[in-house]
C-alpha positions as CSV (number, residue, x, y, z in Angstrom):
1,X,9.6,7.5,-14.7
2,X,9.7,9.0,-18.2
3,X,6.5,10.7,-19.2
4,X,5.8,12.1,-22.7
5,X,3.3,14.9,-22.9
6,X,2.2,16.4,-26.2
7,X,2.5,19.9,-24.8
8,X,5.7,19.7,-22.7
9,X,7.4,16.8,-24.5
10,X,9.3,14.1,-22.5
11,X,10.2,14.7,-18.8
12,X,11.6,12.6,-16.0
13,X,9.4,12.3,-12.9
14,X,11.4,11.0,-10.0
15,X,9.9,12.6,-6.9
16,X,8.6,9.6,-4.8
17,X,5.5,11.4,-3.5
18,X,4.5,12.5,-7.0
19,X,5.0,9.1,-8.4
20,X,2.9,7.5,-5.7
21,X,0.1,10.0,-6.1
22,X,0.1,9.6,-9.9
23,X,-0.3,5.8,-9.5
24,X,-2.9,5.9,-6.8
25,X,-6.5,4.8,-7.7
26,X,-8.0,8.3,-7.3
27,X,-5.6,9.7,-9.9
28,X,-5.7,6.7,-12.3
29,X,-9.5,7.0,-12.5
30,X,-9.1,10.3,-14.3
31,X,-7.6,8.5,-17.3
32,X,-11.3,7.6,-18.1
33,X,-12.8,11.0,-17.5
34,X,-13.1,13.3,-20.5
35,X,-11.7,16.7,-20.0
36,X,-14.5,18.3,-22.0
37,X,-17.5,16.2,-20.7
38,X,-18.6,14.1,-23.6
39,X,-18.5,14.2,-27.5
40,X,-17.6,17.8,-28.1
41,X,-18.9,19.7,-31.1
42,X,-18.3,21.6,-33.4
43,X,-15.5,19.1,-34.2
44,X,-17.1,16.2,-32.3
45,X,-13.8,14.8,-31.1
46,X,-14.3,11.5,-29.4
47,X,-12.7,10.5,-26.1
48,X,-9.1,9.5,-26.2
49,X,-6.3,9.6,-23.5
50,X,-5.1,13.0,-24.5
51,X,-8.5,14.5,-23.7
52,X,-8.5,13.0,-20.2
53,X,-8.6,14.8,-16.8
54,X,-5.5,12.8,-16.0
55,X,-3.5,14.3,-18.8
56,X,-4.5,17.8,-17.8
57,X,-3.7,17.1,-14.1
58,X,-0.2,15.9,-15.1
59,X,0.2,18.9,-17.3
60,X,-0.5,21.3,-14.5
61,X,2.1,19.5,-12.3
62,X,4.7,19.6,-15.2
63,X,4.1,23.3,-15.7
64,X,4.6,24.1,-12.1
65,X,7.6,21.8,-11.9
66,X,9.2,23.4,-14.9
67,X,8.8,26.9,-13.5
68,X,10.2,26.0,-10.0
69,X,7.1,26.0,-7.9
70,X,7.5,24.4,-4.4
71,X,6.8,20.7,-4.1
72,X,3.6,21.4,-2.2
73,X,2.3,23.6,-5.0
74,X,3.2,20.9,-7.5
75,X,1.2,18.4,-5.5
76,X,-1.8,20.7,-5.3
77,X,-1.6,21.2,-9.0
78,X,-1.5,17.5,-9.6
79,X,-4.5,16.9,-7.4
80,X,-6.6,19.9,-8.4
81,X,-9.0,18.0,-10.6
82,X,-9.1,14.6,-8.7
83,X,-12.7,15.3,-7.4
84,X,-14.2,15.6,-10.9
85,X,-17.0,13.1,-11.5
86,X,-17.6,11.3,-14.8
87,X,-18.4,13.7,-17.7
88,X,-16.5,16.5,-15.9
89,X,-18.4,19.8,-15.9
90,X,-21.6,18.3,-17.4
91,X,-22.5,17.4,-13.8
92,X,-22.5,21.1,-12.9
93,X,-25.8,21.7,-14.6
94,X,-27.2,18.7,-12.8
95,X,-26.0,20.1,-9.4
96,X,-27.3,23.6,-10.1
97,X,-23.9,25.3,-10.7
98,X,-23.8,25.5,-14.4
99,X,-23.2,29.3,-14.4
100,X,-20.1,28.9,-12.2
101,X,-19.1,25.3,-13.0
102,X,-17.8,24.9,-9.4
103,X,-19.4,21.7,-8.1
104,X,-16.1,19.9,-8.3
105,X,-14.5,22.7,-6.2
106,X,-17.3,22.5,-3.6
107,X,-16.6,18.9,-2.9
108,X,-12.9,18.8,-3.5
109,X,-11.6,18.8,0.1
110,X,-14.0,16.2,1.3
111,X,-13.5,14.0,-1.7
112,X,-9.8,13.9,-1.2
113,X,-10.2,13.1,2.5
114,X,-12.2,10.0,1.5
115,X,-9.5,8.6,-0.8
116,X,-6.1,7.1,-0.2
117,X,-4.4,10.5,-0.8
118,X,-4.2,11.6,2.9
119,X,-2.2,8.5,3.8
120,X,0.2,9.0,1.0
121,X,0.8,12.6,2.0
122,X,1.2,11.6,5.6
123,X,3.8,9.0,4.6
124,X,6.0,11.8,3.2
125,X,5.4,14.2,6.0
126,X,3.2,16.6,3.9
127,X,0.3,18.4,5.6
128,X,-3.0,17.7,3.8
129,X,-4.7,20.9,5.1
130,X,-1.8,23.0,3.7
131,X,-2.2,21.3,0.3
132,X,-6.0,22.0,0.3
133,X,-5.6,25.7,1.0
134,X,-5.2,27.5,-2.4
135,X,-4.1,30.7,-0.7
136,X,-0.6,29.1,-0.4
137,X,-0.4,28.5,-4.2
138,X,-0.5,31.7,-6.4
139,X,1.0,30.0,-9.4
140,X,-1.4,27.1,-9.4
141,X,-4.7,29.0,-8.9
142,X,-5.9,32.5,-9.2
143,X,-9.2,34.1,-9.9
144,X,-10.1,35.2,-13.4
145,X,-8.9,37.1,-15.4
146,X,-5.4,36.3,-14.0
147,X,-3.3,33.5,-15.5
148,X,-2.6,30.4,-13.4
149,X,-1.1,27.0,-14.2
150,X,-4.6,25.5,-14.5
151,X,-5.7,28.0,-17.2
152,X,-2.4,28.0,-19.0
153,X,-2.4,24.2,-19.3
154,X,-6.0,23.7,-20.3
155,X,-6.0,26.4,-23.0
156,X,-2.8,25.1,-24.6
157,X,-3.9,21.5,-24.3
158,X,-7.4,22.2,-25.7
159,X,-6.1,24.4,-28.5
160,X,-3.9,21.6,-29.7
161,X,-6.7,18.9,-29.3
162,X,-9.1,21.1,-31.4
163,X,-6.3,21.7,-33.9
164,X,-6.4,25.5,-33.5
165,X,-2.6,25.5,-32.8
166,X,0.2,23.0,-33.1
167,X,2.3,21.5,-30.2
168,X,5.2,23.7,-31.5
169,X,3.0,26.8,-31.1
170,X,2.0,25.6,-27.6
171,X,5.7,25.3,-26.7
172,X,6.3,28.8,-28.0
173,X,3.7,30.2,-25.6
174,X,5.0,28.5,-22.4
175,X,8.6,29.2,-23.4
176,X,7.7,32.9,-23.4
177,X,6.4,32.9,-19.8
178,X,8.3,33.5,-16.6
179,X,7.5,34.1,-13.0
180,X,7.7,37.5,-11.2
181,X,6.2,38.5,-7.9
182,X,4.2,35.3,-7.8
183,X,2.6,36.0,-11.2
184,X,2.8,34.4,-14.6
185,X,4.2,37.0,-17.0
186,X,4.8,37.1,-20.7
187,X,8.1,38.4,-21.9
188,X,6.6,40.7,-24.5
189,X,3.3,42.3,-25.3
190,X,2.8,40.7,-28.7
191,X,2.9,37.2,-27.1
192,X,0.5,38.2,-24.4
193,X,-1.9,39.6,-27.0
194,X,-1.7,36.5,-29.1
195,X,-2.4,34.2,-26.1
196,X,-5.3,36.4,-25.0
197,X,-6.8,36.1,-28.5
198,X,-6.3,32.4,-28.5
199,X,-8.1,32.0,-25.2
200,X,-10.9,34.3,-26.3
201,X,-11.5,32.3,-29.4
202,X,-11.4,28.9,-27.6
203,X,-13.8,30.2,-25.0
204,X,-16.2,31.6,-27.6
205,X,-16.3,28.5,-29.8
206,X,-15.7,25.6,-27.4
207,X,-16.3,26.6,-23.8
208,X,-19.3,29.0,-23.8
209,X,-20.8,28.3,-27.2
210,X,-24.1,26.6,-27.9
211,X,-22.6,23.1,-28.7
212,X,-21.2,23.0,-25.2
213,X,-24.4,24.3,-23.6
214,X,-26.3,21.6,-25.5
215,X,-23.8,18.9,-24.4
216,X,-24.1,19.9,-20.7
217,X,-27.9,20.1,-21.0
218,X,-28.4,16.7,-22.7
219,X,-25.9,14.8,-20.6
220,X,-27.3,16.3,-17.4
221,X,-30.8,15.2,-18.4
222,X,-29.5,11.7,-19.2
223,X,-27.8,11.4,-15.8
224,X,-30.7,13.0,-13.8
225,X,-33.2,10.6,-15.4
226,X,-30.9,7.6,-14.6
227,X,-30.5,8.7,-11.0
228,X,-34.3,9.2,-10.6
229,X,-35.0,5.8,-12.0
230,X,-32.2,4.2,-9.9
231,X,-30.2,2.9,-12.9
232,X,-27.3,4.4,-11.1
233,X,-26.7,6.1,-7.8
234,X,-24.5,9.1,-6.8
235,X,-21.5,6.9,-6.0
236,X,-21.5,5.5,-9.6
237,X,-20.6,9.0,-10.9
238,X,-17.2,8.6,-9.5
239,X,-16.3,5.8,-11.8
240,X,-15.1,6.5,-15.4
241,X,-17.3,7.8,-18.2
242,X,-17.4,4.4,-19.9
243,X,-18.3,2.6,-16.7
244,X,-21.2,5.0,-16.1
245,X,-22.4,4.7,-19.8
246,X,-22.2,0.9,-19.7
247,X,-24.3,0.8,-16.5
248,X,-27.0,3.2,-17.8
249,X,-27.2,2.0,-21.4
250,X,-28.5,-1.4,-20.4
251,X,-31.8,0.3,-19.9
252,X,-32.0,2.1,-23.3
253,X,-34.2,-0.4,-25.0
254,X,-36.9,-0.3,-22.3
255,X,-36.9,3.4,-21.5
256,X,-38.0,5.7,-24.4
257,X,-37.2,8.9,-22.4
258,X,-33.6,7.6,-21.6
259,X,-33.3,6.8,-25.3
260,X,-34.3,10.3,-26.2
261,X,-31.7,11.9,-23.9
262,X,-29.0,9.6,-25.2
263,X,-29.9,10.5,-28.8
264,X,-29.7,14.2,-27.9
265,X,-26.3,13.9,-26.2
266,X,-24.9,12.2,-29.3
267,X,-26.4,14.8,-31.7
268,X,-26.0,18.1,-29.9
269,X,-25.3,19.8,-33.2
270,X,-29.1,19.7,-33.7
271,X,-29.7,22.2,-31.0
272,X,-30.4,25.9,-31.7
273,X,-30.7,29.0,-29.6
274,X,-34.3,30.0,-30.3
275,X,-35.6,33.1,-28.5
276,X,-39.1,32.6,-30.0
277,X,-39.6,29.1,-28.4
278,X,-38.0,29.6,-25.0
279,X,-37.9,25.9,-24.3
280,X,-35.0,25.1,-22.0
281,X,-32.9,27.9,-20.6
282,X,-29.2,27.1,-20.0
283,X,-26.8,29.6,-18.5
284,X,-23.2,28.7,-19.5
285,X,-20.0,29.8,-17.8
286,X,-17.8,32.1,-19.9
287,X,-14.1,32.7,-19.3
288,X,-11.6,35.5,-20.1
289,X,-8.0,36.3,-19.3
290,X,-6.1,39.6,-19.0
291,X,-2.4,38.6,-19.3
292,X,0.5,40.5,-17.8
293,X,3.6,41.3,-19.8
294,X,6.9,42.9,-19.2
295,X,7.2,46.5,-20.5
296,X,10.7,47.6,-19.7
297,X,10.9,47.1,-16.0
298,X,7.2,47.3,-15.4
299,X,4.5,44.6,-15.3
300,X,1.5,45.7,-17.5
301,X,-1.8,44.1,-18.3
302,X,-3.3,44.0,-21.8
303,X,-6.3,46.0,-20.6
304,X,-3.9,48.8,-19.4
305,X,-2.8,49.4,-23.0
306,X,-5.9,48.3,-24.9
307,X,-9.1,50.1,-23.8
308,X,-11.2,48.2,-26.3
309,X,-10.1,44.9,-24.7
310,X,-10.8,46.4,-21.2
311,X,-14.4,46.9,-22.2
312,X,-14.7,43.5,-24.0
313,X,-13.2,41.7,-21.0
314,X,-16.3,42.6,-19.0
315,X,-18.6,41.1,-21.6
316,X,-16.5,38.0,-22.1
317,X,-16.6,37.2,-18.4
318,X,-20.4,37.3,-18.3
319,X,-22.2,34.0,-18.4
320,X,-23.9,33.2,-21.7
321,X,-27.6,32.4,-21.8
322,X,-29.3,30.1,-24.3
323,X,-32.8,28.8,-24.9
324,X,-32.2,25.4,-26.4
325,X,-34.5,23.9,-29.0
326,X,-33.8,20.5,-30.5
327,X,-34.2,20.9,-34.3
328,X,-34.1,17.3,-35.4
329,X,-35.4,14.0,-34.0
């Protein structure tokens, strides 16, 4: 199968187990799940295929494949987001994990076991429990602030979507990576610094900023209200974004509160952080990386040579707190 990706260009996917997993219903559903949750300000980019969880999942697989990870690690990378509900991390606030954004991780193993994926893996003699254990896969997943395939792919993918870099620049970054001692390493300090700065900017504006906090808050209210009123049930959340919206929005004309939440989630630029009103507190996850680069024969982190970044790194990793006030009705 030829697959064209806007980060990694065209590749040939011919591994039978990978092809079967890509085409299974659990993976195909991700084509209708927005990577960012919902309409995403400040650029308010609407959903399209390039913003899907499917695209990101394929991207993680491609990256691991390009850098020679074992097949099992490529499979784990492909499947790493399959347990995301509709609206992605917006659901974390609903489930009480907004600060960590880890609800999807907490249900990941059980979700996979309830899909067709175990039978596919069994067919190819691949141990499901091995795939579910991230300790086997240092390239696919590592704790912050280390780089891993997941972080590398989503920052490059998002930076291109939000028009902060071009696909050519994204290629420049991944072309300047290599693997050493189970770690992602930049070939030179300048590229590592540039990538760190890009990640920091994307985190500040798009991941931990008030527009995203307002999006998570308004969408979670919309979903919570719909669950409480039985417009949907929990199982509906594992359809696509559009299917969930279509099912809920039938009730808009008869439910003023639902209409209010829907208006807010479509106008989240009208929220402000107001410490004088203290209406709705939202704690938003913040992310940071500390890339490793090659210095002669040594592997060195940016924080080892930049003490200002070492201090800033601690601040950037701290969750951001907002008191949201809707400024327009």
